[in-house]
N, C-alpha and C positions, 0 to 999 in steps of 0.2 A: 591388786587383783587383775587389772588390765595387763600389766607386765607379764604376769604368769600365763595368761591366755596367749599373748603374742609369742612368748618363748615356746610354749607347747606347739603352736602353729608352725613356728620356725623349725623346731625339731622334727615334727611330722613331715614337713616338706623336705627337709634334708634326708630323712630316712627313705622317703619315696624316691628321691633323686638317686641316692646310693643304691637302692634296690634296682632301679631302672638301669643304672650303669653296670652293675654286676650282672644283670640279666643279659644286657647287650654283649658284654664280654664273654659270658658263658655261651651264648648263641654263636658268637664268632669263633670260639675255640672248638665247637663240636666236631667239625670235619677233621681237625687235627687229632682230637682225642680218639675218634673212631679209627684213624689210621695207626696211631701210635700205640694205643692200648685196646685192640679189638676185643679181647676177652673180658674187658671191664666195661663194655658198652652199656650194660644194664646199670652200672653205678654212675651216679652224677656227682662224684666227690673226688678229691685227690686220692690217688691210690696210695696204699700204705707202703712202707719200705719193703715189707715182705712181698707184696704184690709186684712191686717194681723189680725186685730181685728175681722173682719167679718169671716175670716177663723177659728180663734180660737173659736168664738162663735158657729160656725156650727158643729165642731167636739165635740164628747162627752168627757167631762172632768170628770175624776174620782175625787171625793172629797178627799182632802188630810186631813188626821187626824193629829191633833197636838200631838206630843210626850210629855210625861211627862219628868220631869227633870231626873228621875231615868233611863228611857229608853234611853235618850240621853247619859248619863254618861256610861251606859252599852255598847252602840254602840261604843262610843269613846274608852273605855277600850278594847273592842274586836279588834278594828282597831289597837290600839297601841300595843296590844299583838302580832298581826300578823306581825307588822312592826319590832318588836324586835326579831322575830324568826331568 
């Protein structure tokens, strides 16, 4: 009987600790959520894939140009050169 009480107290304490940690993380992420997903501000949950796609379609995307093989090798060589310094 005593072991059951101790286990229940432990589980309750762990749940409270997890809730507190999740709450702190949620609070810390709020400024980023409001900047990244302004139209989902009223929702306090992860956006669905459809909402993310809708958001990505709504913002202006700069077209990415494909690099040539030589440009890729030049960038890699530059990075490796910096790493070797």
